[in-house]
N, C-alpha and C positions, 0 to 999 in steps of 0.2 A: 652565611649564617653561622653562629657559634653556639657552643654549649658550655656550661660551667661544669668542670670535672675537678676532682681532687687527685693530684699526683702523689705517688707513694713517698717521694723524697721531700715533700713540702706540705705543711699543714694548711696552706692557703689554697683558695680556689683559683684555677687557671682557665682561661678561655681557650678552647680548641675549636678550630673550624670543623663544621660538619657538612655532610653532603646536602646540597640544596634540592637534589632530585627527589629523595625519599620524603622530605618534609613537604615538598610541593605536591606530591601525589596524595599524601595524607591530608593536606589542607584542601585539596580538590574534592576528596571523598567526604570531608566532614559535613558539608551541607546535606548530602544524600543520607548520611547516617542520622543526621538530626531529624529529617522529615520521614525517614523510612518507617520508624515505629508508629508514629501517629497515622501515617497513611495505611498501614496494615490494619489498624483498629477501625479506621473510617471506611475502608474498602467494602466490607460486607454490607453495612448499612447503605452506603452509596449505591452499591450494585442493586440491592432490593428497591431503593428509591427510583433508580433508573428504569428497572424492568416494569415496576408496577405503577409508577407515576409519570415519569418523563416520556417513556415510549407511548403510553396511551394518549398523553396530551398531544404529542406530535402526530400520532395516528388520527386523532380527532380533527386536527387542523387539516390534514390531508384529505380526510373523508368529506370535510365541509365544502371542498371545491369540486367534488365529484357527484354525479348522480349514482350514488353507491348502491351496488347490488350485492346482496348476501346469498343469493341463490347460486348454487354450484354451477359453474360454466357460464354464468351471465357476465357480460362485460360492463364495467363501470365507466361511464362517460364523463370526461372532463367538462365542467360547465363554468368554471371560473367563479366569479362573484355573484352568480345568479341566486344562490341560496341566501346570500347576505342582503341582496336587494329585496328578495322575497320577504325576509325577516322584517325589514324596516316598513314594509307595507302590510304586514300581517296584523290585523286588528285583534285577533285572539291572543297573539303573543303580547301585544301591548296591554290587553286586559289582564293577562297572567302576570305581567311585570308589575302592574298597578296593585294587584292582590299581594304580591310578594312585598311591595313597598309598604302597603297598609299593615301587613303582618309585622314587618320590621319596625315601623313607627309606633305601633301599639304594644309591642312586646319588649323592645330594648330598654326604653326609659323606665318602665315599671320593674323590670328585672334588676336594673342598676339601683334604683331608689330603694326598693324593698330588700334587695340583697344587702345593701349597705346598712339599712336600718336594722335588720336582723343581726348582722355582724356586730354592730355597735352594742346591741343588747346582750349578745352571747360572747363577747370578747373577754369578759371578766369571769374568773373561775367561780363556780358555785356547784353544789351537789347535783343540780338538775341540768347543768350545762351539757354534759355528754349526751343525755337523753334528747334534748332539744336539737342539738347539732345533727344527730342521726335522724330525727324526725323530719327536719327540713331538708336534709340531703337525700332522704330515701327516694323521692321522685326522680332524682337525677340518675340513680343507678337502676331504676325500674325500666323495663322495656318500653320503647315508644309505642309498640303495637298494643301492649297491655293497657297503658294509661289512655291511649286514644280510644280504645273500645269502651273503657270506663266512662270517659267523657261523652262518648256517643250515646251511651245509655242515659247518662245524666241529662243530656239535652234532647232526649227523645220526646215525642209528642206527649207521652204519658210518663215522662221521666221525673226525677227528683226536683229539678230546677223549676219546672212548671208547677209541681205540687207545692213547693215551699213558697213560691211567689204568687200562687193562686192565679196563674195565667193559662191560656190555651194557645201558646205560640208554637208554631211548627219551625223550630230553630234551624234545622238543617235543610229546609225547603226553600230558603231565600238566601240570596248572596250575602246580604249585610248581616243578618242574624247568624248565618253559618260562620261568617268571619269572626263574629263575637265569640262563638264557641271555640273556634280554632285558636284565636288569640289568647283566650282564657287558659287554654291548655298549655300554650307556649310559656306564658308567664308563670303558671303554677309549677311547671316542670323545671324552669330555669333559675328560680330564686335560690335554690340550694347551692348551685354551682357558683353563682356570684358571691353568695354568702361566705363560702369556704375560702375563696381567694381574697375577699376583703378582710376576713379574720386574720389571715396570714400577713396581709399588708399592715393592718392596724397594730399587730404585735411588733412590727418594726419601727413604729413611730417613737422617736426618742422621748423618754420620760422627762429628760432635762428641759426640752422645749415646752412641754406641757406645764411643768412646774414653774418655769420662767414666766409663762403667760399668766399663770395664777397669781404670781407675785406682782405682776404688772396690773392686776385687777381685771383681767379678761374673764368674762362669764363663759358658761358652757358653749353657747352658740358662737361666741367670738373665738374661742379656742378651736372649735370644730372647723370654722371657715378659714381661720388664719394659720392654724398649725396642722390639724389632721388632714384636711383636703390637700394642701400643697405636698405633704409628706407622702400621701398615697396617690398622687397624680399619675405617676407612670403606671400603677396598677389600674387606675381608672381608664387610662388610654388602652391598655391591653384588653380589659374586659369589654369596653365599648366596641373595639374593632372586632373582637371575636364574636360578640353577639350580633353585630351587623352582618358579618359573614354568615353566621348561622341562620339569621332571619331571612336572608336572600336565598339560602339553600334549603329552606323548609320543604319537606317532601312527605315523610311518613305519616304525620298527623293528618294532612290534607287527603292523602291517598286512602288512608284507612277510614277517615270520618265521612268524607263526602265523595271522594273519587272525582272531584270536579263538578259534581251535581249542585244545583240543577242546570242542565244544559251547558256545562263547562264554565259557568259563571264564577265558581270558586276555585278554578284552576290557578295554580301558581306556576312559576317558570319551570320548575323541575317536573311537576306532574304533566304539564303540556309537552315537555321534551320527552318524557317517558312514553306517553301515549303515541306521540309522533314516531318515535323510534321503534318501539316494540309492538304497538298495535297496528300502525299503518306501514311498518317496515321501511320508513323513509329515513334511513340512517344518515344520509348526507345532510338533510335539513335538521335532524336531531343533533348532529355534531355541530352544525352552525349555531344553534341555540346555546349549546354548551360552551362554545368558544366565546360568544358574545357575553354570556353570563360571567365567564372567567375574567374577561376584560373589564366588565363593570365592577366586579369585586376588587380587582387590582386597583382600579381608578379610585373607588371609594376608600379603600384602605390607605392609599397614598395621600388622599386629601385629609383623612382623619389624622394620619401621622403628622402632617404639616401643621394642622390646626392645633393639636395637642402640644407640639413642640413650641409653636409660637406662644401659646398660653403659658407654657412652663417658663419661657424666657422673658415673658412680659413683666 
């Protein structure tokens, strides 16, 4: 290996051989120097993620194959796949899963449609725009417990809903009417979140495409379906996947509004898991439910990603 140097007796550059050993060591160290700084920045976050996310996940998987005892001195017995077999034959778990599915089906599409509609109305600047953005986003930042108690009073036997509709319906005393109240709360609280993300996405739609569509004679609906929707399709995928995950993980609203009543008929997966784990102290079976729900969420997310990618390339 050679280096270019300028000799004192000559104005031209002359090649002189250099030691290959020093450069070889420096070249060997260069990759480490390249990744060292990013690794130092990532390390604290990765350490926190490992301690508070990965380790509990691994622990939950291990607990699911044991008859896990939390009492000091008690021995946890290895039972293998017994808890998983039990889960597939547990009728109440299937009921809870169906309630979670009902909640997801009746909250995700309205949150997407209403959130996008409000975003389209509020994307253009106006004097009242900040006020309405705050108004729609306020439920998102309000505590789940607070808004759940509010809806619990609204849907009470002598609540505002019955008064306005002139009905005498005991909303929270039946599975299906209670699910209506729970789903209404989920939609009301989630519209603002979808709205803000859609507003950000709509601001990224190129004006040149919209103007070109206008020149071609496309009307508002044609511009919306042919220009706006394809431009915000990745955002649509993100919102849908996140809302589906959130729908399957609904907990606080059900726990605070009905606590599974009447007779556990309004239980969702997480409320059933919570009661199994902390009321009956069956930590092994509770961990099994958590593992199965995690696998279901991963599977649905993977399916949605594939569907959205196929639609985007179609």
